[in-house]
DSSP file (Angstrom, degrees, kcal/mol; ACC not computed):
  #  RESIDUE AA STRUCTURE BP1 BP2  ACC     N-H-->O    O-->H-N    N-H-->O    O-->H-N    TCO  KAPPA ALPHA  PHI   PSI    X-CA   Y-CA   Z-CA
    1    1 A X              0   0    0      0, 0.0     6,-0.1     0, 0.0    11,-0.1   0.000 360.0 360.0 360.0 130.4  -56.3   18.4  -12.3
    2    2 A X        -     0   0    0      6,-0.1     6,-0.2     4,-0.1    64,-0.0  -0.200 360.0-105.7 -58.4 153.7  -53.8   19.6   -9.7
    3    3 A X    >   -     0   0    0      4,-2.4     3,-2.1     1,-0.1    -1,-0.1  -0.066  45.5 -82.1 -72.0-177.5  -54.4   18.5   -6.1
    4    4 A X  T 3  S+     0   0    0      1,-0.3    -1,-0.1     2,-0.1    -2,-0.1   0.689 131.9  51.5 -63.9 -18.0  -55.8   20.9   -3.4
    5    5 A X  T 3  S-     0   0    0      2,-0.1    -1,-0.3    60,-0.0    67,-0.1   0.387 122.4-102.6 -98.4   2.6  -52.3   22.3   -2.8
    6    6 A X  S <  S+     0   0    0     -3,-2.1     2,-0.5     1,-0.3    -2,-0.1   0.628  72.5 142.9  90.1  14.1  -51.7   23.0   -6.5
    7    7 A X        -     0   0    0     65,-0.1    -4,-2.4    -6,-0.1    -1,-0.3  -0.778  44.6-135.5 -89.5 124.5  -49.4   20.1   -7.3
    8    8 A X        -     0   0    0     57,-0.6    -6,-0.1    -2,-0.5     2,-0.1  -0.421  20.9-111.9 -73.6 153.3  -49.9   18.6  -10.7
    9    9 A X    >>  -     0   0    0      1,-0.1     4,-0.9    -2,-0.1     3,-0.7  -0.326  36.2 -99.8 -72.4 167.8  -50.1   14.8  -11.2
   10   10 A X  G >4 S+     0   0    0      1,-0.3     3,-0.9     2,-0.2    -1,-0.1   0.902 125.5  52.9 -56.5 -42.5  -47.3   13.2  -13.0
   11   11 A X  G 34 S+     0   0    0      1,-0.2    -1,-0.3     3,-0.0    -3,-0.0   0.774 106.4  53.8 -65.9 -26.3  -49.4   13.0  -16.2
   12   12 A X  G <4 S+     0   0    0     -3,-0.7    -1,-0.2   -11,-0.1     2,-0.2   0.624  82.3 104.9 -85.1 -14.3  -50.1   16.8  -15.9
   13   13 A X    <<  -     0   0    0     -4,-0.9     2,-0.4    -3,-0.9    55,-0.1  -0.500  56.8-161.8 -68.3 132.2  -46.4   17.8  -15.8
   14   14 A X     >  -     0   0    0     53,-0.3     4,-2.2    -2,-0.2     5,-0.2  -0.914  24.7-131.8-118.8 146.9  -45.3   19.3  -19.1
   15   15 A X  H  > S+     0   0    0     -2,-0.4     4,-3.0     1,-0.2     5,-0.3   0.907 107.5  54.3 -61.5 -43.5  -41.8   19.7  -20.4
   16   16 A X  H  > S+     0   0    0      1,-0.2     4,-2.3     2,-0.2    -1,-0.2   0.912 110.3  46.9 -58.1 -40.7  -42.5   23.3  -21.4
   17   17 A X  H  > S+     0   0    0      2,-0.2     4,-2.2     1,-0.2    -1,-0.2   0.914 114.5  46.8 -66.6 -42.0  -43.7   24.2  -17.9
   18   18 A X  H  X S+     0   0    0     -4,-2.2     4,-2.3     2,-0.2    -2,-0.2   0.934 114.9  45.7 -65.1 -46.8  -40.7   22.5  -16.3
   19   19 A X  H  X S+     0   0    0     -4,-3.0     4,-1.1     1,-0.2    -2,-0.2   0.877 111.9  52.3 -66.2 -36.7  -38.2   24.1  -18.6
   20   20 A X  H  X S+     0   0    0     -4,-2.3     4,-0.5    -5,-0.3     3,-0.4   0.915 110.3  48.2 -64.0 -42.6  -39.8   27.5  -18.2
   21   21 A X  H >< S+     0   0    0     -4,-2.2     3,-0.8     1,-0.2    -2,-0.2   0.902 113.1  47.9 -63.5 -40.6  -39.6   27.2  -14.4
   22   22 A X  H 3< S+     0   0    0     -4,-2.3    -1,-0.2     1,-0.2    -2,-0.2   0.646  94.1  77.2 -75.9 -14.6  -35.9   26.1  -14.6
   23   23 A X  H 3< S+     0   0    0     -4,-1.1     2,-0.4    -3,-0.4    -1,-0.2   0.760  77.2  84.1 -68.4 -24.0  -35.0   29.0  -17.0
   24   24 A X  S <X S-     0   0    0     -3,-0.8     4,-2.6    -4,-0.5     5,-0.2  -0.682  79.5-139.7 -81.0 129.1  -35.0   31.4  -14.1
   25   25 A X  H  > S+     0   0    0     -2,-0.4     4,-2.0     1,-0.2    -1,-0.1   0.840 100.1  50.6 -59.5 -35.5  -31.6   31.4  -12.3
   26   26 A X  H  > S+     0   0    0      2,-0.2     4,-1.8     1,-0.2    -1,-0.2   0.910 112.6  45.3 -70.6 -40.5  -33.2   31.6   -8.8
   27   27 A X  H  > S+     0   0    0      2,-0.2     4,-2.2     1,-0.2    -2,-0.2   0.888 112.1  52.3 -69.0 -37.5  -35.6   28.7   -9.4
   28   28 A X  H  X S+     0   0    0     -4,-2.6     4,-2.7     1,-0.2    -2,-0.2   0.900 107.9  53.0 -61.7 -39.8  -32.8   26.7  -11.0
   29   29 A X  H  X S+     0   0    0     -4,-2.0     4,-2.5    -5,-0.2    -2,-0.2   0.875 107.1  51.6 -63.4 -38.3  -30.7   27.4   -7.8
   30   30 A X  H  X S+     0   0    0     -4,-1.8     4,-2.3     2,-0.2    -2,-0.2   0.946 112.0  45.3 -63.6 -48.0  -33.5   26.1   -5.6
   31   31 A X  H  X S+     0   0    0     -4,-2.2     4,-1.9     1,-0.2    -2,-0.2   0.912 113.4  50.6 -62.9 -42.2  -33.8   22.9   -7.6
   32   32 A X  H  X S+     0   0    0     -4,-2.7     4,-1.2     1,-0.2    -1,-0.2   0.912 109.9  50.3 -60.9 -43.2  -30.0   22.5   -7.6
   33   33 A X  H  X S+     0   0    0     -4,-2.5     4,-0.6     1,-0.2     3,-0.4   0.903 110.2  49.5 -63.0 -41.4  -29.9   23.1   -3.8
   34   34 A X  H >< S+     0   0    0     -4,-2.3     3,-0.6     1,-0.2    -1,-0.2   0.832 105.6  57.8 -67.8 -31.1  -32.6   20.4   -3.2
   35   35 A X  H 3< S+     0   0    0     -4,-1.9    -1,-0.2     1,-0.2    -2,-0.2   0.806 102.1  55.7 -66.9 -28.2  -30.7   18.0   -5.4
   36   36 A X  H 3< S+     0   0    0     -4,-1.2    -1,-0.2    -3,-0.4    -2,-0.2   0.686  97.8  80.7 -75.7 -18.1  -27.7   18.3   -3.1
   37   37 A X  S << S-     0   0    0     -4,-0.6     3,-0.1    -3,-0.6     4,-0.0  -0.484  97.3 -89.1 -86.3 156.9  -29.8   17.3   -0.1
   38   38 A X    >   -     0   0    0     -2,-0.1     3,-2.0     1,-0.1    -1,-0.1  -0.324  61.7 -82.2 -59.2 148.8  -30.7   13.8    0.8
   39   39 A X  T 3  S+     0   0    0      1,-0.3    -1,-0.1    -4,-0.1     3,-0.1  -0.257 117.5  24.5 -56.0 136.4  -33.9   12.6   -0.9
   40   40 A X  T 3  S+     0   0    0     43,-0.3    -1,-0.3     1,-0.3     2,-0.1   0.375  82.4 150.6  89.5  -3.4  -37.0   13.7    0.9
   41   41 A X    <   -     0   0    0     -3,-2.0     2,-0.5    -7,-0.2    42,-0.4  -0.423  31.6-155.3 -64.0 131.7  -35.4   16.7    2.6
   42   42 A X        -     0   0    0     -2,-0.1     2,-0.4    40,-0.1    40,-0.2  -0.944  12.7-176.4-111.3 128.5  -37.9   19.5    3.2
   43   43 A X  E     -A   81   0A   0     38,-2.3    38,-3.4    -2,-0.5     2,-0.1  -0.956  27.4-115.8-123.9 143.1  -36.6   23.0    3.4
   44   44 A X  E >   -A   80   0A   0     -2,-0.4     3,-0.9    36,-0.3     4,-0.4  -0.411  29.4-117.0 -69.8 153.4  -38.5   26.2    4.2
   45   45 A X  G >  S+     0   0    0     34,-1.5     3,-1.3     1,-0.3     5,-0.4   0.870 115.1  56.5 -59.3 -37.8  -38.6   28.7    1.4
   46   46 A X  G >  S+     0   0    0      1,-0.2     3,-1.8    33,-0.2    -1,-0.3   0.762  91.0  73.3 -66.4 -24.9  -36.7   31.3    3.6
   47   47 A X  G <  S+     0   0    0     -3,-0.9    -1,-0.2     1,-0.3    -2,-0.2   0.655  84.9  66.0 -67.3 -13.9  -33.9   28.8    4.1
   48   48 A X  G <  S-     0   0    0     -3,-1.3    -1,-0.3    -4,-0.4    -2,-0.2   0.606  94.2-143.2 -82.8 -11.1  -32.7   29.3    0.5
   49   49 A X    <   -     0   0    0     -3,-1.8     2,-0.2    -4,-0.2    -3,-0.1   0.887  24.8-172.5  51.4  46.2  -31.8   32.9    1.3
   50   50 A X        -     0   0    0     -5,-0.4     2,-1.7     1,-0.1    -1,-0.2  -0.495  28.9-123.9 -70.1 138.8  -32.9   34.2   -2.1
   51   51 A X  S    S+     0   0    0     -2,-0.2     2,-0.3     6,-0.0    -1,-0.1  -0.219  79.9  86.5 -83.1  50.6  -32.0   37.9   -2.6
   52   52 A X  S    S-     0   0    0     -2,-1.7    -2,-0.0     1,-0.1     5,-0.0  -0.863  85.1 -76.6-139.5 171.4  -35.5   39.0   -3.4
   53   53 A X     >  -     0   0    0     -2,-0.3     4,-2.3     1,-0.1     5,-0.2  -0.204  44.0-108.1 -68.8 162.7  -38.6   40.1   -1.5
   54   54 A X  H  > S+     0   0    0      1,-0.2     4,-2.3     2,-0.2     5,-0.1   0.877 120.4  52.7 -58.6 -39.9  -40.9   37.7    0.4
   55   55 A X  H  > S+     0   0    0      1,-0.2     4,-1.9     2,-0.2    -1,-0.2   0.864 109.0  49.7 -67.3 -34.4  -43.6   38.1   -2.2
   56   56 A X  H  > S+     0   0    0      2,-0.2     4,-2.6     1,-0.2    -2,-0.2   0.874 108.5  52.7 -71.1 -36.7  -41.2   37.3   -5.0
   57   57 A X  H  X S+     0   0    0     -4,-2.3     4,-2.4     2,-0.2     5,-0.2   0.934 108.4  51.3 -60.5 -45.2  -40.0   34.2   -3.2
   58   58 A X  H  X S+     0   0    0     -4,-2.3     4,-2.0     1,-0.2    -2,-0.2   0.912 109.8  50.1 -58.0 -43.3  -43.7   33.2   -2.9
   59   59 A X  H  X S+     0   0    0     -4,-1.9     4,-2.3     2,-0.2    -1,-0.2   0.937 109.6  50.2 -60.8 -47.9  -44.0   33.7   -6.7
   60   60 A X  H  X S+     0   0    0     -4,-2.6     4,-2.2     1,-0.2    -2,-0.2   0.904 112.2  46.7 -60.8 -42.1  -40.9   31.6   -7.5
   61   61 A X  H  X S+     0   0    0     -4,-2.4     4,-2.5     2,-0.2    -1,-0.2   0.832 109.0  55.1 -71.2 -30.2  -42.1   28.7   -5.3
   62   62 A X  H  X S+     0   0    0     -4,-2.0     4,-3.1    -5,-0.2     5,-0.2   0.928 108.7  48.4 -64.3 -43.8  -45.6   28.8   -6.8
   63   63 A X  H  X S+     0   0    0     -4,-2.3     4,-1.7     2,-0.2     6,-0.2   0.927 113.0  47.6 -61.5 -45.1  -44.0   28.5  -10.3
   64   64 A X  H  X>S+     0   0    0     -4,-2.2     5,-2.0     2,-0.2     6,-1.0   0.914 114.8  46.4 -61.9 -43.2  -41.9   25.5   -9.2
   65   65 A X  H ><5S+     0   0    0     -4,-2.5     3,-0.8     1,-0.2   -57,-0.6   0.934 112.2  48.9 -65.3 -47.5  -44.9   23.9   -7.5
   66   66 A X  H 3<5S+     0   0    0     -4,-3.1    -1,-0.2     1,-0.3    -2,-0.2   0.775 109.5  52.7 -68.2 -25.3  -47.3   24.4  -10.5
   67   67 A X  H 3<5S-     0   0    0     -4,-1.7    -1,-0.3    -5,-0.2   -53,-0.3   0.697 117.0-116.1 -78.3 -19.1  -44.7   23.0  -12.9
   68   68 A X  T <<5S+     0   0    0     -4,-0.8    -3,-0.2    -3,-0.8    16,-0.1   0.518  82.5 118.3  97.5   6.8  -44.4   19.9  -10.6
   69   69 A X  S   <S+     0   0    0     -5,-2.0    15,-2.4    -6,-0.2     2,-0.3   0.874  76.0  27.1 -75.3 -37.2  -40.8   20.4   -9.6
   70   70 A X  E     -B   83   0A   0     -6,-1.0     2,-0.4    13,-0.2    13,-0.2  -0.909  65.0-143.1-126.0 153.9  -41.4   20.8   -5.9
   71   71 A X  E     -B   82   0A   0     11,-2.9    11,-2.5    -2,-0.3     2,-0.4  -0.913  22.2-158.2-106.6 142.3  -44.0   19.6   -3.4
   72   72 A X  E     -B   81   0A   0     -2,-0.4     2,-0.4     9,-0.2     9,-0.2  -0.964  10.7-174.8-126.1 141.1  -44.9   22.0   -0.7
   73   73 A X  E     -B   80   0A   0      7,-2.1     7,-2.8    -2,-0.4     2,-0.2  -0.978  30.9-110.8-129.7 145.3  -46.5   21.4    2.7
   74   74 A X  E     -B   79   0A   0     -2,-0.4     2,-0.3     5,-0.2     5,-0.3  -0.541  27.2-175.1 -74.5 137.1  -47.6   24.0    5.3
   75   75 A X  E >   -B   78   0A   0      3,-3.7     3,-1.3    -2,-0.2     2,-0.5  -0.742  60.0 -71.8-131.3  83.6  -45.6   24.2    8.5
   76   76 A X  T 3  S-     0   0    0     -2,-0.3    -1,-0.1     1,-0.3    -2,-0.0  -0.535 117.6  -7.4  67.1-117.9  -47.3   26.6   10.7
   77   77 A X  T 3  S+     0   0    0     -2,-0.5     2,-0.3    -3,-0.1    -1,-0.3   0.204 133.4  53.6 -97.9  16.9  -46.8   30.1    9.2
   78   78 A X  E <  S- B   0  75A   0     -3,-1.3    -3,-3.7   -33,-0.0     2,-0.4  -0.858  74.4-125.5-137.2 175.3  -44.3   28.9    6.6
   79   79 A X  E     - B   0  74A   0     -2,-0.3   -34,-1.5    -5,-0.3     2,-0.4  -0.959  14.0-147.1-124.9 144.6  -44.2   26.3    3.8
   80   80 A X  E     -AB  44  73A   0     -7,-2.8    -7,-2.1    -2,-0.4     2,-0.4  -0.895  12.7-151.0-111.0 142.3  -41.6   23.6    3.3
   81   81 A X  E     -AB  43  72A   0    -38,-3.4   -38,-2.3    -2,-0.4     2,-0.3  -0.898  11.3-175.1-115.6 140.9  -40.5   22.4   -0.2
   82   82 A X  E     - B   0  71A   0    -11,-2.5   -11,-2.9    -2,-0.4     2,-0.4  -0.966  32.6-110.5-127.7 148.6  -39.2   19.0   -1.3
   83   83 A X  E     - B   0  70A   0    -42,-0.4     2,-1.9    -2,-0.3   -43,-0.3  -0.636  22.7-134.1 -77.1 132.3  -38.0   18.0   -4.7
   84   84 A X     >  +     0   0    0    -15,-2.4     4,-2.6    -2,-0.4     5,-0.2  -0.452  44.2 158.8 -85.5  65.4  -40.4   15.6   -6.5
   85   85 A X  H  >  +     0   0    0     -2,-1.9     4,-3.0     1,-0.2     5,-0.3   0.914  66.7  47.8 -58.3 -51.2  -37.5   13.3   -7.5
   86   86 A X  H  > S+     0   0    0     -3,-0.3     4,-1.9     1,-0.2    -1,-0.2   0.928 115.6  44.7 -60.1 -46.7  -39.5   10.2   -8.1
   87   87 A X  H  > S+     0   0    0      2,-0.2     4,-2.5     1,-0.2     5,-0.2   0.894 114.7  48.5 -66.1 -40.4  -42.2   11.9  -10.1
   88   88 A X  H  X S+     0   0    0     -4,-2.6     4,-3.2     2,-0.2     7,-0.2   0.906 111.4  49.5 -67.4 -40.9  -39.7   13.9  -12.2
   89   89 A X  H  < S+     0   0    0     -4,-3.0    -1,-0.2    -5,-0.2    -2,-0.2   0.859 113.3  48.1 -65.3 -33.9  -37.6   10.8  -12.9
   90   90 A X  H  < S+     0   0    0     -4,-1.9     3,-0.4    -5,-0.3    -2,-0.2   0.935 121.3  33.8 -69.5 -46.7  -40.8    9.0  -14.0
   91   91 A X  H  < S+     0   0    0     -4,-2.5     2,-0.3     1,-0.2    -2,-0.2   0.880 134.5  22.7 -79.6 -40.3  -42.0   11.7  -16.2
   92   92 A X  S >< S-     0   0    0     -4,-3.2     3,-2.1    -5,-0.2     4,-0.4  -0.641  80.7-156.6-130.5  73.6  -38.7   13.1  -17.6
   93   93 A X  T 3  S+     0   0    0     -3,-0.4    -4,-0.1    -2,-0.3    -3,-0.1  -0.248  78.6  14.2 -55.9 130.8  -36.0   10.4  -17.2
   94   94 A X  T 3> S+     0   0    0     -5,-0.0     4,-2.0     4,-0.0    -1,-0.3   0.217  92.4 109.1  93.2 -15.2  -32.6   11.9  -17.1
   95   95 A X  H <> S+     0   0    0     -3,-2.1     4,-1.9    -7,-0.2     5,-0.2   0.947  82.6  43.5 -61.3 -50.0  -33.6   15.5  -16.4
   96   96 A X  H  > S+     0   0    0     -4,-0.4     4,-2.9     1,-0.2    -1,-0.2   0.842 110.1  57.7 -66.3 -31.5  -32.4   15.6  -12.8
   97   97 A X  H  > S+     0   0    0      2,-0.2     4,-2.1     1,-0.2    -1,-0.2   0.892 105.5  50.6 -64.1 -38.3  -29.2   13.8  -13.9
   98   98 A X  H  X S+     0   0    0     -4,-2.0     4,-0.7     2,-0.2    -2,-0.2   0.917 112.8  45.2 -63.6 -43.7  -28.5   16.6  -16.3
   99   99 A X  H >< S+     0   0    0     -4,-1.9     3,-1.2     1,-0.2    -2,-0.2   0.933 112.3  51.8 -65.1 -45.0  -29.0   19.2  -13.6
  100  100 A X  H >< S+     0   0    0     -4,-2.9     3,-1.5     1,-0.3    -1,-0.2   0.859 103.4  58.9 -59.8 -36.6  -26.9   17.2  -11.2
  101  101 A X  H 3< S+     0   0    0     -4,-2.1    -1,-0.3     1,-0.3    -2,-0.2   0.719 105.3  50.8 -66.2 -20.4  -24.1   17.0  -13.7
  102  102 A X  T <<        0   0    0     -3,-1.2    -1,-0.3    -4,-0.7    -2,-0.2   0.229 360.0 360.0-102.4  13.2  -23.9   20.8  -13.8
  103  103 A X    <         0   0    0     -3,-1.5    -1,-0.2    -4,-0.1    -2,-0.1   0.482 360.0 360.0 -75.0 360.0  -23.7   21.3  -10.0
């Protein structure tokens, strides 16, 4: 069962959900951008400058969060996202390396 913020546990992450989330070019760009950052870096959703409306940004980050790709924490009136590297490497060894190889 996902935690109170909607993050699935490692065991709940599924490959179809992760691949579906990554299939969208904007969500793939977010994950790629987070891979370029030092581990543990938290960025606000707005900092990615996605060329879509605020509600669409919210949707994209919800999909990423529910798939288990990012963790989100509230920061006042915004949310910050971090890549769940350790959990992704545990559940899907090599996945982030494949994405990193295509940066």
